[in-house]
C-alpha positions in Angstrom: 0.0 0.0 0.0 1.3 3.4 -0.9 2.1 5.6 2.1 -0.4 8.4 2.9 0.8 12.0 2.8 2.1 13.3 6.1 0.2 15.7 8.3 3.0 18.2 7.6 2.4 17.8 3.9 -1.3 18.4 4.2 -0.7 21.4 6.4 1.6 22.9 3.7 -1.1 22.8 1.2 -3.6 24.3 3.6 -1.2 27.2 4.4 -1.7 29.0 1.1 0.9 31.8 0.8 0.8 35.0 -1.2 3.1 35.2 -4.2 5.9 37.2 -2.7 6.3 35.1 0.4 6.2 31.9 -1.8 9.0 33.3 -3.9 11.1 34.2 -0.9 10.8 30.8 0.7 11.5 29.0 -2.6 14.5 31.1 -3.5 16.0 31.0 -0.1 17.0 27.3 -0.5 18.2 27.5 -4.2 21.7 27.9 -5.6 21.0 30.9 -7.8 24.0 31.3 -9.9 25.1 30.2 -13.4 26.0 26.5 -13.7 29.5 26.9 -15.1 31.0 27.5 -18.5 32.0 25.6 -21.6 33.8 26.4 -24.9 31.8 25.9 -28.1 32.8 26.5 -31.7 31.5 29.7 -33.2 29.5 27.6 -35.7 27.5 26.2 -32.7 27.3 29.3 -30.6 24.0 30.8 -32.0 21.6 31.3 -29.1 24.1 30.7 -26.4 24.9 33.1 -23.6 28.4 34.6 -23.5 30.2 33.9 -20.2 32.9 36.5 -20.4 33.5 39.8 -22.2 35.0 39.3 -25.7 37.8 41.8 -26.5 38.9 42.3 -30.1 42.6 41.5 -30.7 42.6 43.4 -33.9 41.5 46.6 -35.6 38.5 46.1 -38.0 39.4 46.9 -40.7 43.0 46.1 -39.9 44.3 48.5 -42.6 43.2 51.7 -44.4 41.0 50.6 -47.3 39.1 52.1 -50.2 35.4 52.5 -50.0 34.9 52.3 -53.8 36.5 51.8 -57.2 38.7 54.8 -58.1 42.2 56.2 -57.7 44.4 56.6 -54.6 45.7 60.2 -54.6 47.1 62.9 -52.4 44.2 65.2 -51.7 46.3 68.3 -52.2 46.9 67.3 -55.8 43.1 67.6 -56.5 42.7 71.1 -55.1 40.7 73.3 -57.5 39.7 70.4 -59.8 36.4 70.9 -61.7 34.7 69.9 -64.9 36.0 73.0 -66.8 39.6 72.7 -65.4 40.5 69.1 -64.5 43.7 68.4 -62.6 46.2 66.1 -64.3 48.0 63.4 -62.4 50.6 60.8 -63.7 49.3 57.2 -63.4 51.4 54.7 -61.6 51.5 51.2 -63.0 49.2 48.4 -61.7 45.9 48.2 -59.8 45.5 47.6 -56.1 43.0 44.8 -55.6 41.6 43.5 -52.3 44.1 41.3 -50.5 47.1 42.8 -52.3 49.7 44.8 -50.3 50.8 47.7 -52.5 54.6 48.1 -52.9 54.6 51.5 -54.7 54.3 54.9 -53.1 52.0 57.7 -54.3 54.2 60.7 -54.5 53.0 64.2 -55.3 51.5 64.5 -58.8 50.7 60.8 -59.1 47.8 58.4 -58.7 47.2 54.7 -58.5 44.1 52.7 -59.5 42.4 51.0 -56.6 39.4 48.7 -56.2 36.8 48.7 -53.5 38.3 47.1 -50.4 41.8 47.6 -51.6 44.6 48.6 -49.2 45.6 52.3 -49.4 49.2 52.7 -50.6 51.8 54.7 -48.8 51.6 58.4 -49.6 47.9 58.4 -50.5 45.4 60.1 -48.2 42.2 60.1 -50.3 40.4 58.2 -53.1 38.8 59.8 -56.1 35.7 58.0 -57.4 36.2 56.6 -60.9 33.1 58.5 -62.0 34.9 61.8 -61.4 37.9 60.9 -63.6 39.0 60.2 -67.1 42.1 58.5 -68.4 44.2 59.5 -71.4 47.1 57.1 -71.6 49.2 57.4 -68.5 47.5 60.7 -67.6 44.5 60.8 -65.1 42.1 63.8 -65.5 40.5 64.6 -62.1 37.2 66.6 -62.3 36.3 66.8 -58.6 38.3 68.0 -55.7 38.5 65.7 -52.6 39.7 66.3 -49.1 42.0 64.1 -47.1 40.3 61.0 -45.8 37.6 61.0 -48.5 36.7 57.5 -49.7 38.7 55.7 -47.0 37.8 53.5 -44.1 40.8 53.9 -41.8 42.1 51.0 -39.7 39.9 50.6 -36.6 37.0 52.6 -38.0 34.6 49.7 -37.2 36.3 48.1 -34.2 39.5 49.1 -32.4 42.0 46.6 -31.1 41.3 46.2 -27.4 37.7 47.2 -27.7 35.0 45.0 -25.9 32.8 43.8 -28.7 30.5 41.4 -26.9 29.7 41.6 -23.2 29.1 38.8 -20.7 25.4 37.8 -20.6 24.8 38.6 -24.3 22.6 36.1 -26.1 24.3 35.4 -29.4 22.2 36.2 -32.5 23.4 36.3 -36.1 24.5 39.9 -35.6 26.8 39.0 -32.7 28.3 35.9 -34.3 29.1 38.1 -37.3 31.0 40.5 -35.1 32.9 37.6 -33.5 33.9 36.2 -36.9 35.0 39.7 -38.0 37.5 39.8 -35.1 38.8 36.3 -35.8 37.1 34.5 -32.9 36.7 30.7 -33.6 35.5 29.6 -30.2 33.4 31.2 -27.5 33.2 30.7 -23.8 29.5 30.4 -22.9 27.4 29.4 -19.9 26.4 25.8 -19.7 22.7 25.3 -20.5 20.6 24.3 -17.5 19.3 20.7 -18.0 15.6 20.7 -17.2 13.7 17.4 -16.6 10.2 17.7 -18.0 7.8 15.0 -16.6 4.1 14.8 -17.3 2.0 12.7 -14.9 -1.4 11.2 -15.2 -3.0 7.9 -16.3 -5.3 9.9 -18.5 -2.5 11.3 -20.7 -1.4 9.9 -24.0 1.4 11.1 -26.3 0.6 13.1 -29.5 0.5 10.6 -32.4 -1.2 7.9 -30.5 -4.8 7.1 -31.4 -7.4 9.0 -29.2 -9.3 6.8 -26.8 -12.4 7.7 -24.6 -11.5 9.5 -21.4 -7.9 10.3 -22.6 -6.3 13.6 -23.5 -3.1 14.4 -25.4 -0.2 15.6 -23.3 0.4 19.2 -24.4 2.1 20.3 -21.1 5.4 18.6 -21.8 5.6 20.2 -25.2 4.7 23.7 -24.0 7.0 23.5 -21.0 9.9 22.0 -22.9 9.8 24.6 -25.6 9.5 27.4 -23.0 12.6 26.0 -21.4 14.4 26.0 -24.7 13.3 29.6 -25.3 14.9 30.6 -22.0 18.3 29.0 -22.9 17.7 25.7 -21.1 18.1 22.1 -22.4 14.9 20.1 -21.8 15.3 16.4 -20.9 12.3 14.3 -21.7 10.7 11.5 -19.7 7.9 9.3 -20.9 4.4 10.0 -19.4 4.3 8.7 -15.8 1.0 7.0 -14.8 -0.6 7.7 -11.4 1.5 5.2 -9.5 3.5 6.4 -6.5 6.3 3.8 -6.7 6.9 4.7 -10.4 6.9 8.4 -9.6 9.4 7.9 -6.8 11.8 6.1 -9.2 11.4 8.6 -12.0 11.9 11.5 -9.7 15.0 10.0 -8.1 16.5 9.6 -11.5 15.5 13.1 -12.6 17.1 14.9 -9.6 20.4 13.2 -10.3 20.4 13.9 -14.1 19.0 17.4 -14.2 19.6 20.9 -12.8 15.9 21.6 -12.6 13.0 19.1 -12.3 9.5 20.0 -13.5 6.5 17.8 -13.1 3.0 18.7 -14.2 -0.1 17.3 -12.6 -0.8 15.6 -9.3 -0.3 18.6 -7.1 -3.9 19.1 -5.8 -5.5 17.4 -2.9 -7.4 14.6 -4.6 -6.7 10.9 -4.0 -5.1 10.5 -7.4 -2.7 13.5 -6.9 0.6 11.8 -6.2 3.3 14.0 -7.5 3.6 16.2 -4.4 3.8 13.1 -2.3 6.7 11.7 -4.3 8.5 15.0 -4.1 8.1 15.2 -0.3 9.6 11.7 0.0 12.5 12.1 -2.5 13.7 15.7 -2.1 15.8 17.3 0.6 15.1 19.7 2.3 11.8 19.1 0.5 8.7 21.1 -0.1 9.0 24.8 0.6 5.6 25.9 -0.6 2.4 24.0 -1.5 -0.4 26.4 -2.5 -0.1 30.0 -3.6 -2.9 32.6 -3.6 -2.9 32.9 -7.4 -5.5 32.4 -10.1 -4.8 30.4 -12.1 -2.1 28.2 -10.4 -3.1 27.9 -6.7 -2.0 24.2 -6.3 1.7 24.8 -7.4 4.2 22.9 -5.3 7.7 24.5 -4.9 10.4 22.2 -3.6 14.2 22.0 -3.4 16.6 19.1 -3.6 20.2 20.0 -2.6 19.9 23.5 -4.0 18.1 22.4 -7.2 14.5 23.5 -7.9 11.9 20.8 -8.1 8.5 22.1 -9.1 5.1 20.4 -9.5 3.1 22.6 -11.9 -0.7 22.3 -12.0 -2.0 19.9 -14.7 -4.2 22.4 -16.5 -2.2 24.0 -19.4 -3.0 27.6 -18.6 -2.2 27.2 -14.9 1.0 25.3 -15.8 2.3 27.9 -18.1 1.4 30.8 -15.9 3.1 29.3 -12.8 6.1 28.3 -14.9 6.7 31.8 -16.1 6.0 33.2 -12.6 8.2 30.9 -10.5 10.4 28.8 -12.7 11.4 31.0 -15.7 13.3 33.5 -13.6 15.3 30.7 -12.0 16.2 29.2 -15.3 17.3 32.6 -16.5 19.7 32.9 -13.6 21.1 29.4 -14.1 21.6 30.1 -17.8 23.4 33.4 -17.1 20.7 35.6 -18.6 19.9 39.0 -17.1 16.4 39.7 -15.8 14.2 41.2 -18.6 12.6 44.5 -18.3 8.8 44.1 -18.4 7.2 45.5 -21.6 4.0 47.2 -20.5 1.3 49.0 -22.4 -1.9 50.6 -21.2 -5.3 49.7 -22.6 -9.1 50.1 -22.0 -10.8 47.0 -20.7 -13.5 45.9 -23.1 -15.7 44.0 -20.6 -16.0 43.9 -16.8 -14.0 41.3 -14.9 -15.1 39.8 -11.6 -12.2 38.5 -9.6 -12.0 36.3 -6.5 -11.1 38.1 -3.2 -7.8 37.0 -1.6 -6.1 35.7 -4.8 -3.9 37.5 -7.2 -5.5 36.8 -10.6 -3.7 36.9 -14.0 -6.0 37.5 -17.0 -4.8 36.9 -20.5 -6.0 39.5 -23.0 -6.0 40.1 -26.7 -5.4 43.7 -27.8 -7.0 45.6 -30.7 -6.9 49.2 -31.7 -10.1 51.1 -30.9 -11.8 54.2 -32.2 -14.3 56.7 -30.8 -17.5 55.4 -29.3 -20.5 56.5 -31.4 -23.2 58.4 -29.4 -26.0 56.2 -30.6 -24.5 52.8 -29.6 -27.0 52.1 -26.8 -30.1 52.5 -29.0 -28.7 50.1 -31.6 -29.0 47.2 -29.2 -32.4 47.8 -27.8 -34.0 45.2 -30.1 -31.9 42.3 -28.8 -34.4 39.7 -27.5 -32.1 38.4 -24.8 -29.3 40.3 -22.9 -25.9 38.6 -23.3 -24.1 37.1 -20.4 -21.3 38.9 -18.5 -18.9 37.0 -20.8 -20.1 39.2 -23.7 -20.0 42.9 -24.3 -23.8 43.4 -23.8 -25.9 46.4 -24.3 -26.5 46.7 -20.6 -22.8 46.4 -19.9 -21.9 49.0 -22.5 -24.2 51.5 -20.7 -22.7 50.6 -17.3 -19.1 50.8 -18.5 -19.4 53.3 -21.3 -16.3 55.2 -22.2 -14.9 57.3 -25.0 -11.4 56.8 -26.3 -9.3 58.3 -29.1 -8.6 56.6 -32.4 -5.8 54.1 -32.1 -6.1 53.5 -28.4 -5.6 49.9 -27.4 -8.6 47.9 -26.2 -8.1 44.7 -24.1 -10.4 41.7 -24.5 -10.1 39.1 -21.7 -9.6 35.6 -23.1 -11.6 33.5 -20.6 -11.3 29.9 -21.7 -10.4 28.5 -18.3 -7.3 26.8 -16.9 -7.8 23.7 -19.1 -7.4 25.7 -22.3 -4.4 24.9 -24.5 -5.0 27.7 -27.0 -5.3 30.6 -24.6 -1.6 31.7 -24.6 -1.4 31.4 -28.4 -4.3 33.8 -28.8 -3.1 36.3 -26.2 -1.0 39.5 -26.6 -0.5 40.1 -22.9 -1.6 39.6 -19.3 -3.1 42.0 -16.8 -2.8 41.4 -13.0 -5.7 41.9 -10.6 -4.6 42.4 -7.0 -5.8 40.0 -4.4 -7.9 42.6 -2.7 -9.7 43.7 -5.8 -12.9 42.0 -6.8 -14.2 44.0 -9.9 -12.4 45.7 -12.8 -15.1 47.7 -14.6 -15.4 47.9 -18.4 -13.7 51.1 -19.6 -11.0 51.0 -16.9 -7.5 51.7 -18.0 -5.4 48.6 -17.3 -1.7 47.9 -17.5 -1.0 44.9 -19.8 2.4 43.2 -19.7 3.1 42.0 -23.3 3.9 38.3 -23.8 6.1 39.0 -26.9 9.0 41.2 -27.6 6.7 43.7 -29.3 3.1 44.3 -30.2 2.2 44.4 -33.8 -1.3 45.5 -34.7 -3.1 43.0 -37.0 -4.1 44.2 -40.5 -7.6 43.0 -39.8 -9.2 42.7 -36.3 -12.3 40.4 -36.4 -14.6 40.2 -33.4 -17.9 38.3 -33.3 -19.4 34.9 -33.9 -17.3 32.1 -35.2 -17.9 30.5 -38.5 -16.0 27.9 -40.6 -16.6 30.1 -43.6 -15.0 33.1 -41.9 -12.0 30.8 -41.0 -11.6 30.0 -44.7 -11.8 33.7 -45.8 -9.2 34.7 -43.2 -6.9 31.9 -44.4 -7.1 33.4 -47.9 -6.3 36.8 -46.5 -3.2 35.4 -44.9 -2.0 33.9 -48.2 -2.2 37.5 -49.6 0.1 38.7 -46.8 -2.4 40.2 -44.4 -2.2 39.5 -40.7 -5.5 38.9 -38.8 -6.7 38.6 -35.3 -9.9 36.8 -34.6 -11.8 36.9 -31.3 -14.8 34.6 -31.2 -17.0 36.2 -28.5 -20.5 36.0 -30.0 -22.7 38.1 -32.3 -23.8 40.6 -29.7 -20.2 41.3 -28.5 -19.1 41.6 -32.1 -21.9 44.1 -32.9 -20.9 46.2 -29.8 -17.3 46.0 -30.8 -18.1 47.4 -34.2 -20.3 50.1 -32.8 -17.4 51.2 -30.5 -15.0 50.9 -33.4 -13.0 48.3 -31.5 -12.6 46.1 -34.6 -12.4 46.2 -38.3 -15.0 43.5 -39.0 -17.7 41.7 -37.0 -19.4 38.5 -38.0 -22.9 38.4 -36.7 -26.2 36.4 -37.1 -28.7 38.3 -34.9 -32.4 37.8 -35.5 -34.7 40.8 -34.7 -38.0 39.3 -33.4 -39.9 42.5 -34.2 -39.1 42.4 -37.9 -38.0 38.8 -38.5 -34.9 40.1 -40.2 -31.3 39.2 -39.5 -28.6 41.7 -38.8 -29.8 44.8 -40.7 -32.1 46.1 -37.9 -29.1 46.4 -35.6 -27.1 48.7 -37.8 -26.4 52.3 -36.9 -25.5 55.1 -39.3 -21.9 54.6 -38.6 -21.9 50.9 -39.5 -22.1 49.3 -43.0 -23.3 45.7 -43.6 -21.3 43.5 -45.9 -23.6 40.7 -47.1 -22.2 37.3 -46.2 -24.0 34.0 -46.8 -26.8 31.9 -45.4 -26.4 29.1 -42.9 -29.0 26.4 -42.4 -29.7 26.0 -38.7 -31.2 22.7 -37.5 -31.5 20.1 -34.8 -28.5 17.8 -34.6 -28.8 14.3 -33.2 -27.1 10.9 -33.3 -28.2 8.8 -36.3 -30.7 6.1 -35.3 -32.3 8.0 -32.4 -36.0 7.3 -33.0 -37.0 10.5 -31.1 -35.5 12.5 -34.0 -35.0 10.2 -37.0 -37.6 10.8 -39.7 -39.4 13.6 -37.9 -39.5 17.3 -38.7 -37.5 19.6 -36.4 -40.6 20.9 -34.6 -42.0 17.3 -34.0 -38.6 16.1 -32.8 -38.3 19.0 -30.3 -41.8 18.3 -29.0 -40.9 14.7 -28.4 -37.6 15.6 -26.8 -39.3 18.0 -24.4 -41.8 15.2 -23.4 -39.0 12.8 -22.6 -37.3 13.8 -19.2 -34.3 11.5 -20.1 -33.6 13.5 -23.3 -30.7 15.9 -22.7 -30.1 19.0 -24.8 -27.1 21.2 -25.1 -27.7 24.9 -25.3 -25.7 27.8 -26.7 -24.2 30.9 -24.9 -26.4 33.9 -24.2 -25.8 36.6 -26.7 -25.3 34.2 -29.7 -27.6 34.3 -32.6 -28.3 30.6 -32.2 -29.4 31.1 -28.6 -32.1 33.5 -29.8 -33.4 30.8 -32.1 -33.3 28.1 -29.4 -35.2 30.2 -26.8 -37.9 31.1 -29.3 -38.3 27.4 -30.1 -38.5 26.3 -26.4 -41.0 29.0 -25.5 -39.7 29.3 -21.9 -39.2 25.6 -21.2 -35.8 24.7 -19.8 -35.2 20.9 -20.5 -32.3 18.9 -19.0 -29.0 20.4 -20.3 -30.4 23.9 -20.9 -27.8 25.4 -18.5 -24.9 24.0 -20.5 -23.9 26.8 -22.8 -20.9 26.2 -25.1 -19.8 29.0 -27.4 -19.6 27.3 -30.7 -21.5 25.0 -33.1 -18.6 22.5 -33.1 -18.9 22.2 -29.3 -22.6 21.4 -29.6 -21.9 18.8 -32.3 -19.1 17.2 -30.2 -21.3 16.9 -27.1 -24.1 15.1 -29.1 -21.6 12.9 -31.0 -20.0 11.8 -27.7 -23.4 11.1 -26.0 -23.1 13.8 -23.4 -26.2 15.3 -24.9 -28.9 13.9 -27.2 -29.7 17.0 -29.2 -28.8 20.6 -29.9 -29.0 23.3 -32.6 -26.1 23.8 -34.9 -25.5 24.7 -38.6 -25.7 22.1 -41.3 -22.0 22.2 -42.3 -20.9 21.3 -38.8 -23.5 18.5 -38.5 -22.2 17.1 -41.8 -18.6 17.2 -40.6 -19.5 15.4 -37.3 -21.6 12.8 -39.2 -24.7 13.7 -37.2 -28.3 13.6 -38.2 -29.8 17.0 -39.1 -33.3 18.3 -39.1 -33.6 21.8 -40.8 -35.1 24.6 -38.8 -34.5 27.9 -40.6 -31.9 29.6 -42.7 -30.0 32.4 -40.9 -27.9 35.1 -42.4 -24.3 35.3 -41.4 -23.2 38.8 -42.4 -20.4 41.2 -41.6 -20.6 44.7 -40.2 -17.8 47.2 -40.6 -17.4 50.7 -39.0 -17.6 53.1 -41.9 -14.4 54.8 -40.7 -12.6 51.5 -41.5 -14.1 50.7 -44.9 -11.1 51.8 -46.9 -8.5 49.9 -44.9 -6.6 47.6 -47.2 -7.5 44.4 -45.4 -11.2 45.3 -45.3 -11.1 46.1 -49.1 -9.4 42.7 -49.7 -11.9 40.9 -47.6 -14.8 42.4 -49.6 -13.1 41.4 -52.8 -12.8 37.8 -51.6 -16.5 37.7 -50.8 -17.3 38.9 -54.3 -15.0 36.4 -56.0 -17.0 33.7 -57.8 -14.5 30.9 -57.1 -14.5 31.8 -53.4 -18.3 31.7 -53.2 -18.2 28.3 -54.9 -15.9 27.1 -52.2 -18.2 28.4 -49.5 -21.1 26.7 -51.1 -19.2 23.4 -51.1 -18.8 23.9 -47.3 -22.6 23.8 -47.0 -23.0 27.6 -46.8 -25.6 29.3 -49.0 -24.2 32.0 -51.2 
C-alpha cells in the first residue's frame, strides 16, 4: 500500500501563501548562480549566452581601405579640380585589388588605380571615385576636388583593437556571431545550459501521435514547457508520461534529480486521492517542499520544492495554470542558471472591453487580446435595444456597454479578456499580454485603464481585427487573406459582443447572425448610421442528433423537439447567451428549460461534439458542422451570417481585400461546397 501524505504535507497545502512570500521561501534554498561554462565552436554558438567579455585582438578593418573603385591620390593634388579645369596626375603602374599589399608609393602628382576594399598605398590620403575621372594614356584627369580621408575606411574605423565587442550575458544572434567572426574568434566561452527534466504525470494522458481513446487527453504540457525551457536557454530532458503510481513516480523523480539541474512535473499537485506528484516530491527531495499552495488564479496548487539546491516544481496539470506558474516561478530561476539577465517588463496601457469579476484573496492573472479602438459613437445604446435576450457577462452586452461606457481616441488599445479557463491549451497562443488583478480587488469595470504586460517582444497590430461569432466560412476567408500577406486577429466572442465592438470601433469587422424578433430580419435592424453591412451568406440551422435516435430520426425539427421535451431523459445542449443561435433556441422552447439547458458552449462545433459523444442527445447547430461530425440534421431555418464594418474603416486595405474575396465567384463556390448558402 502506498504511504499516505504526512500531516505536515497536508498542512503545507492548507497554508496558502501570497506570491511574494512563496518566492522568498523557494529562492532562499536555491543555488541561484550560473551553472559553469564551456567552450563551443563559433559555428555552434548561436543562441548561447556569452560567459565573459570578448575583446577584439585586432582593428577592424586592420588596414586603411578604399570604399569604392577609383584612384588613390594625395588630396592636395586635386585642389581646384572641376569639370572645366581638371587636374592632371601621372598614373602609376598596376591596380590595387583586395588582398594585395601595395609596394609603390603615391608621390606628389601621381595616382594609382584601386578597387573597393583595396589597401591604401603609402603616400595616398584620399580616393577619387572613378566616375569623377577620365584616363588619357598614363595621364589621369580629375574633375572633382577631394579632401584628405575622402573614400577611405581607416584601420579601426569599425572596431578598435582592445575594444570590448560582446559583453558577458549577451545572447548570441546572427548579428553578434558576425562580429565575432570579424575579429577572428573561432571559439566562444558560454554558460552551460541548465538541464531541465520535464515530466508529465497522469494515467489519462497519451502522447501526441497515439490514437485517441475515450477519457484520454493528449499531453500538451510537456511540449509547452519543454519549448518554453528552450526559449529561456535551457536544455529540456524528456521523460515518458508517468501514470498515477506512487512507486513509479518515486523512481522517475529520483533519476531526474540526479540527471537534471531543474526538475519540472505537471499534474498531481492538488488534494485529490489521485494526486501523487507532491507526495513523491516530499519523500525524495531534501530539504523538500518549501511551498504548496499560492494565492494565485490560475495556479493555486503549485508545489515548490528544493533538492540539494536544485529547484523541483510540480506545476498544475491544466495547461493555462501550468504555463502561468512556470513563467511566474520557474522561468526567472532558469534565466539565472543560464546566465541571462532579468528582462525589463514591456507594459502597455489599454481600455478594458468588458468587466472582470475576480476572487477576493487571490492575485489573478488574466490573458487579454489587444485591438486598436476608435471613438464610441453616441447612438451605440439605442442600436442594441431590439436584442431579445441580454448577453451574459462574458459578452459585451448592451446593458454592460451602458454601465461601462467610455470614449477613447482613435488608435487607443482595447483589451479583450480571453476567458477559456485553466484547461485551455490555446489561450496563450491567442493572447497578446496579461493583466494582473490584485488579491484585494474583486471587480475591474469595463472602460477601466489597465496595465498589460506583453507576452512577446513587441506588439504588432493586425491588419484586420475580427470580433464576433465564429464560422468555418470566416476561417476560410481569413486563411485566404493570410495567403495574400495580411495578418488577422480573430476573437470569437459571439454576435452581440461583435456588434458592440463594431459600434465602438474596436474592430475592423464583426461576423454576426442576430435575429430581430420585431421584424423577423437578420442583422440589418441592428445597424447604426456609422456601420455598414457586408452581405455574407446563409447558414441552415437545424436540430442535430445521433443517427438512429428514434425520437428524432424521420421527424421534422418541430416534431422532434416536442418529443424531446416530453422525454425527461432526453438531454439537450444549449448555446451561450448573446449568440444568434441562442435567440433561435429560446424562441423554439417558449420558456421551457429541459435537461441540459444550463450547459452553454460558445460554438457550433462544441454542440456537435457533445451530441456525438453522448453527453447530450440534441442541440441546434449549422448544417456544415453537423455534416462534418456525421450527425443527423433536421432543418429549422436559414439564418444570415453577415459582416458589419465601422464606416471609418471601410477603406482599410485588409477590409477592401476581404470584400473582394467575398465577391469572388471561385471563393463563393468554395463556400457553397462547405454547406454555406451563397
